[in-house]
C-alpha positions in Angstrom: -8.6 -57.1 -4.5 -5.0 -57.4 -5.3 -4.1 -59.1 -8.3 -1.1 -61.9 -8.9 -0.3 -63.0 -12.4 1.1 -66.3 -13.3 2.2 -66.8 -16.6 2.7 -70.7 -17.4 5.9 -71.1 -19.9 7.9 -74.4 -18.9 6.8 -76.4 -21.9 9.4 -77.6 -24.3 7.5 -77.5 -27.4 8.3 -80.8 -29.0 5.8 -80.2 -32.3 7.7 -77.1 -32.7 10.7 -78.8 -33.9 13.4 -76.2 -32.9 16.2 -75.8 -30.3 14.6 -72.5 -28.9 12.1 -72.8 -26.4 8.5 -72.6 -27.4 7.4 -69.4 -25.8 10.7 -67.7 -27.3 9.2 -68.5 -31.1 8.4 -64.8 -32.2 4.9 -63.6 -33.0 5.3 -60.0 -34.8 8.8 -59.9 -34.4 8.7 -60.3 -30.3 8.7 -63.8 -28.2 5.1 -65.1 -27.9 5.7 -65.1 -24.5 6.7 -61.4 -24.2 3.3 -60.6 -26.0 1.6 -62.5 -22.5 3.7 -60.4 -20.0 2.5 -57.0 -21.8 -1.2 -58.1 -21.9 -0.6 -58.6 -18.4 1.1 -55.3 -17.4 -1.7 -53.9 -18.7 -3.7 -54.9 -16.3 -1.3 -53.2 -13.1 -1.2 -56.6 -11.1 1.2 -56.3 -7.9 3.0 -59.2 -9.4 3.9 -61.4 -12.5 5.5 -64.5 -12.0 6.3 -66.9 -15.1 7.1 -70.2 -14.5 10.1 -71.6 -16.6 11.2 -74.9 -17.0 12.8 -76.2 -20.8 15.0 -74.1 -21.8 14.5 -71.9 -19.1 17.7 -69.3 -18.8 16.9 -68.4 -22.4 13.2 -67.4 -21.6 14.8 -65.7 -18.6 17.4 -64.1 -20.5 14.6 -62.8 -23.6 12.4 -61.2 -20.4 15.4 -60.2 -18.4 14.9 -56.1 -18.7 11.3 -57.1 -17.4 10.5 -56.9 -13.3 9.4 -60.8 -12.7 9.6 -63.5 -10.7 10.5 -66.4 -11.6 9.4 -70.0 -10.6 11.1 -73.2 -12.0 9.5 -76.1 -12.9 12.2 -78.9 -13.1 10.0 -81.4 -14.3 7.0 -80.7 -16.4 4.2 -82.8 -14.2 1.3 -80.8 -15.2 -0.7 -77.8 -15.5 -1.7 -77.8 -11.5 2.0 -78.8 -10.5 3.0 -75.6 -12.6 0.8 -73.2 -10.9 2.0 -74.7 -7.6 5.6 -73.7 -8.1 4.5 -70.0 -8.5 2.6 -70.3 -5.2 5.6 -69.3 -3.3 5.8 -65.7 -5.3 2.0 -65.0 -4.6 0.4 -63.3 -1.6 -2.1 -61.3 -3.3 -6.2 -61.7 -3.4 -6.9 -63.1 -6.8 -4.6 -65.2 -9.2 -4.5 -64.8 -13.0 -3.1 -67.9 -14.9 -2.4 -67.3 -18.2 -0.3 -69.0 -20.7 3.2 -68.0 -23.2 1.8 -69.9 -26.2 -1.2 -67.8 -26.0 -0.4 -64.5 -27.3 -3.1 -63.0 -28.6 -5.2 -62.4 -25.4 -6.4 -58.7 -25.3 -6.1 -56.9 -22.3 -9.8 -55.6 -22.6 -10.8 -59.0 -22.1 -8.6 -59.6 -19.3 -9.7 -56.6 -17.3 -13.3 -57.6 -17.5 -12.5 -61.5 -17.0 -10.6 -60.9 -13.6 -13.3 -58.2 -12.3 -15.6 -61.4 -12.6 -13.3 -63.1 -9.7 -13.2 -62.7 -5.8 -13.1 -64.2 -2.6 -16.3 -66.5 -3.1 -16.1 -66.7 -6.9 -13.6 -68.3 -9.9 -13.7 -66.7 -13.5 -13.2 -69.2 -16.1 -12.7 -68.6 -19.8 -14.4 -70.8 -22.2 -15.1 -71.2 -25.7 -17.5 -73.0 -28.2 -16.1 -74.6 -30.9 -17.3 -76.3 -33.9 -14.3 -79.1 -33.6 -13.5 -78.9 -29.9 -11.4 -82.0 -30.5 -8.3 -82.2 -28.4 -9.4 -80.2 -25.6 -11.1 -79.9 -22.2 -15.0 -80.2 -22.0 -16.8 -77.7 -20.0 -19.7 -80.0 -17.8 -22.5 -78.4 -16.6 -25.5 -79.6 -14.7 -28.8 -79.3 -15.7 -29.4 -75.9 -14.7 -26.6 -74.9 -16.7 -24.1 -74.5 -13.5 -20.2 -75.4 -14.2 -19.8 -78.8 -12.6 -16.1 -79.7 -13.5 -13.4 -79.9 -16.5 -12.6 -83.4 -18.0 -9.9 -83.6 -20.6 -10.1 -85.5 -23.9 -8.1 -88.1 -22.6 -10.6 -89.1 -19.7 -13.7 -88.1 -21.1 -16.7 -90.4 -22.5 -18.7 -90.4 -25.2 -21.0 -88.1 -23.7 -19.1 -85.8 -22.6 -16.6 -85.6 -25.7 -20.1 -84.5 -27.8 -19.5 -81.6 -25.5 -18.5 -78.2 -27.1 -17.9 -75.8 -24.8 -13.8 -76.1 -24.2 -11.6 -74.9 -21.4 -8.8 -72.4 -22.6 -7.0 -72.7 -19.4 -7.3 -69.0 -18.5 -8.8 -68.8 -15.3 -8.7 -66.4 -11.9 -9.1 -67.8 -8.5 -8.9 -66.5 -4.9 -5.3 -67.1 -4.0 -6.3 -68.5 -0.4 -8.6 -71.4 -1.9 -6.2 -71.9 -4.7 -3.2 -72.4 -2.0 -5.6 -74.8 -0.1 -6.2 -77.3 -3.1 -3.1 -77.4 -5.1 -1.4 -79.9 -2.6 -4.6 -82.0 -2.9 -4.3 -82.2 -6.6 -3.9 -85.6 -7.5 -2.1 -87.6 -11.0 -4.8 -90.6 -11.2 -5.5 -89.6 -14.8 -4.8 -90.9 -18.7 -1.8 -88.0 -18.8 -0.5 -89.1 -15.2 -0.2 -85.3 -14.5 -1.9 -82.7 -11.9 -4.4 -81.0 -13.9 -5.0 -77.3 -12.8 -8.8 -77.9 -13.9 -9.0 -80.5 -11.1 -9.9 -77.2 -9.1 -13.0 -76.4 -11.0 -14.3 -79.5 -9.6 -13.1 -79.2 -6.2 -14.6 -75.5 -6.2 -18.2 -76.6 -6.7 -17.8 -78.6 -4.1 -16.4 -76.4 -1.7 -19.4 -74.3 -2.6 -17.4 -71.6 -4.8 -19.3 -69.6 -7.7 -17.7 -70.4 -11.4 -18.5 -68.0 -13.9 -17.7 -68.4 -17.2 -16.6 -65.8 -20.0 -15.9 -66.3 -23.5 -13.5 -63.7 -25.5 -14.5 -61.5 -28.1 -12.4 -63.5 -30.9 -11.7 -66.7 -30.7 -8.2 -66.4 -31.5 -7.4 -64.6 -28.3 -7.3 -68.1 -26.8 -5.4 -69.7 -29.8 -2.5 -71.9 -28.4 0.7 -72.3 -30.6 2.3 -75.7 -30.5 3.5 -76.4 -34.0 5.2 -73.6 -36.3 1.8 -73.7 -38.6 -0.5 -72.3 -35.6 2.3 -69.6 -35.1 2.1 -68.6 -38.7 -1.6 -68.5 -38.7 -1.7 -66.4 -35.2 1.0 -64.0 -37.3 -1.5 -63.2 -39.7 -4.5 -62.8 -37.3 -2.2 -60.2 -35.5 -1.5 -58.4 -38.1 -4.8 -58.3 -39.7 -5.9 -56.8 -36.5 -3.0 -54.2 -36.8 -3.8 -53.2 -40.4 -7.7 -52.7 -39.4 -6.6 -50.9 -36.5 -4.3 -48.8 -38.9 -7.3 -47.9 -41.5 -10.0 -47.4 -39.2 -7.6 -44.3 -38.2 -7.0 -42.8 -41.5 -4.2 -44.7 -43.4 -4.6 -46.2 -46.5 -3.0 -50.1 -46.4 -3.1 -51.2 -50.1 -3.2 -54.9 -49.4 -3.8 -55.5 -45.7 -2.8 -59.4 -45.9 0.8 -58.1 -47.2 1.8 -55.7 -43.7 4.0 -56.2 -41.0 4.0 -54.6 -38.1 6.7 -55.6 -35.5 6.6 -53.1 -33.0 4.7 -49.4 -31.9 3.5 -47.5 -34.9 2.4 -43.7 -34.3 1.0 -42.2 -37.5 -1.4 -39.3 -39.1 -3.6 -39.5 -41.1 -4.0 -39.8 -45.2 -0.4 -42.7 -45.1 0.0 -44.7 -47.9 1.4 -47.9 -47.6 2.3 -49.8 -50.3 2.4 -53.8 -50.7 5.3 -55.7 -48.4 5.7 -52.9 -46.0 7.6 -54.1 -43.1 7.5 -51.9 -39.6 9.6 -52.8 -36.8 10.6 -51.1 -33.5 9.1 -47.8 -33.1 8.1 -46.1 -36.3 6.5 -42.7 -36.4 4.8 -41.2 -39.7 3.5 -38.3 -40.5 0.9 -36.7 -42.4 0.5 -38.0 -46.0 3.7 -40.0 -45.9 4.1 -42.3 -48.7 5.7 -45.6 -48.2 6.4 -47.5 -51.9 6.6 -51.7 -52.1 8.7 -53.9 -50.4 10.6 -50.9 -47.6 11.5 -51.9 -44.4 10.7 -49.0 -41.9 13.3 -49.6 -38.6 13.0 -47.4 -35.5 12.6 -44.3 -37.8 10.5 -41.1 -37.5 9.3 -39.7 -41.0 8.1 -36.3 -41.3 4.6 -35.3 -42.9 4.7 -35.6 -47.0 7.6 -37.2 -47.1 7.9 -40.4 -50.4 9.8 -43.4 -49.8 10.0 -45.2 -52.7 10.0 -48.9 -53.6 12.4 -51.1 -52.1 14.2 -49.1 -49.3 15.2 -49.8 -46.1 15.3 -47.1 -43.9 17.1 -47.9 -40.3 17.3 -45.6 -37.1 17.0 -42.5 -39.5 15.3 -39.3 -38.7 13.4 -37.7 -42.0 12.2 -34.5 -42.2 9.5 -33.2 -44.3 8.6 -33.3 -47.8 12.0 -35.5 -48.9 12.2 -38.1 -51.5 14.2 -41.5 -50.7 14.9 -44.2 -53.2 13.7 -46.3 -54.9 16.7 -48.8 -53.4 17.9 -46.4 -50.7 19.2 -47.6 -47.4 19.7 -45.0 -44.7 21.6 -46.5 -41.7 21.4 -45.7 -37.9 22.3 -42.1 -37.1 21.0 -40.5 -40.5 19.4 -37.1 -40.3 17.3 -35.6 -43.4 16.2 -32.1 -43.9 13.4 -30.9 -44.8 13.3 -31.5 -48.5 16.5 -33.4 -48.8 16.8 -36.4 -51.5 18.5 -39.9 -51.3 18.2 -41.4 -54.4 19.1 -45.0 -56.1 21.6 -47.4 -54.4 22.2 -44.6 -52.1 23.1 -45.9 -48.7 23.8 -43.5 -45.8 25.0 -43.8 -42.1 25.5 -41.6 -39.2 25.0 -38.6 -42.6 23.3 -35.5 -41.6 21.8 -33.7 -44.8 20.8 -29.9 -44.6 17.7 -28.6 -46.1 17.5 -29.3 -49.7 20.7 -31.2 -49.9 20.4 -34.5 -52.5 22.5 -37.5 -53.6 20.2 -38.5 -56.3 22.6 -41.9 -57.5 25.1 -44.7 -56.4 27.0 -43.2 -53.5 27.9 -44.0 -50.0 28.2 -41.0 -47.6 29.4 -42.2 -43.9 30.2 -40.0 -40.8 29.5 -36.9 -43.0 27.7 -33.4 -42.6 26.4 -32.2 -45.7 25.1 -28.3 -46.1 22.2 -27.2 -47.5 21.2 -27.4 -51.2 24.8 -29.4 -51.3 24.8 -31.8 -54.6 26.4 -35.1 -54.1 27.2 -36.4 -57.8 27.0 -40.1 -58.8 29.2 -42.5 -57.3 30.7 -40.5 -54.6 32.0 -42.1 -51.4 33.1 -40.8 -48.3 36.2 -42.9 -47.0 35.0 -42.7 -43.5 37.1 -46.1 -41.9 40.7 -46.4 -42.2 40.4 -49.8 -40.8 40.8 -48.9 -37.2 39.3 -45.4 -37.0 35.9 -43.3 -38.1 36.7 -39.6 -39.2 34.2 -37.5 -40.5 33.6 -35.5 -43.9 32.1 -32.0 -43.7 30.5 -30.3 -46.6 29.5 -26.7 -46.3 26.4 -25.2 -47.9 25.6 -24.7 -51.8 28.7 -27.5 -52.5 28.8 -29.2 -55.7 30.6 -33.0 -55.4 31.3 -34.3 -58.7 30.5 -37.7 -59.8 33.2 -40.4 -59.2 34.6 -38.9 -56.0 36.4 -39.9 -52.9 36.2 -37.7 -49.9 38.9 -39.1 -47.7 37.6 -38.1 -44.6 39.0 -36.2 -42.0 38.1 -33.7 -44.7 36.2 -30.0 -45.2 34.6 -28.7 -48.5 33.6 -25.4 -48.2 30.8 -23.5 -48.5 29.9 -23.1 -52.1 32.9 -25.2 -53.2 33.2 -27.7 -56.3 34.9 -30.7 -56.6 35.3 -32.1 -59.8 34.6 -35.4 -61.4 36.6 -38.3 -60.5 38.8 -36.6 -57.6 40.2 -38.1 -54.8 40.1 -35.3 -52.2 42.6 -35.7 -49.3 42.7 -32.3 -48.3 40.1 -29.5 -47.3 38.8 -27.7 -50.0 38.2 -23.7 -49.1 34.9 -22.6 -49.6 34.1 -21.1 -53.3 37.4 -22.9 -54.5 37.3 -25.8 -57.3 39.1 -28.9 -56.0 40.4 -31.5 -58.4 42.5 -34.0 -57.3 43.0 -36.5 -60.1 46.0 -38.0 -62.4 46.8 -36.3 -65.6 45.2 -38.2 -68.8 47.9 -39.8 -71.3 46.7 -41.0 -74.6 48.8 -43.8 -75.7 48.7 -44.7 -79.5 49.1 -48.2 -81.2 48.2 -49.7 -77.8 46.9 -53.3 -78.2 44.4 -55.2 -76.3 45.5 -58.3 -74.9 44.4 -61.3 -76.5 43.4 -64.9 -75.6 45.9 -67.9 -76.0 45.4 -70.5 -78.0 
């Protein structure tokens, strides 16, 4: 059977107290609704339709890279009304209804769920809760068959005592949905067109209601305020940490790890506290990440050590390198095997050859540094003249003395040496010593300035 997915994402989210539409608030660095789209995409449906409303243009912009249908719900008149707006885009056999503020639903759960729906059967996802306050209740007959759903505000005392709730997730035959949605009425406490009324109508029409519960209650948890947002963030991160540990990664404190993207990793990796992994990150075997490090869109090869408080952003790091502490590797940085970047060194669009090292207090931008060259403390490549960027090229086995300024474009030859404190504005040939500093003068009798009374 063909499958369509409809994602309801039109709500304002008043309790978020934010100008940002609720479904765009992030979980793991990605809008909530993007997680839902990804889960739906994993099912390979023939179409995905997002129902948008409040802040809709921002929602559309955030998902502009996705192939989606867009259905406008100009007035928020309830979930039934929202689904009705999507129906012109739906021609498939079965319609799966998801919610843009329920971000942790797993594809495996949805696959099992959707498989229960067909032309004569509605799949309904429910959950038993210790405290069901606020949720619609599942009402069953004496034989345990679902008869209807009653919302909290419309329920009597007996119905309120029911602890099985409606999660809102539904897989329904399109033909039946198209038939009954125009018949929904708003004569209820909310004055809205409830999608839940479809269940009672299906029972009357003789359809089977097949219920299923998720393996984890948090899969169907929604976000209405920032407290709930933070709680789901930690659940998501705990799941990621547990998966990594099962894959052979040592996570020193699973409560202090954030994965905000996709991570490919080898074995025997160590992630210290407050590691943040963003975007697409690859870690080779036995990589060690120290505390308080941010790794973004980076590839780090085997046996490399990243020391504490370092930021690795858009860099490719070879095997057996050593970086940090307090290093910042910016986009375009490439380190060959055994290279070293030390404390308070910043690189940008810089390539360091095998065994090259810059151990202290340097800035290397738009630079190519040969194998086994040494960059002394306080060295900077002056790569920007206020308009244009220029390149510094340093050959193999060069030695750059401390506190040197290399004014690009400039070439330092293989085996060359730059004297400490030099400002180098011209090329230094291979195996030469380049010195560019003024002659020292010692002035006798010099008096330091004194404060005026």
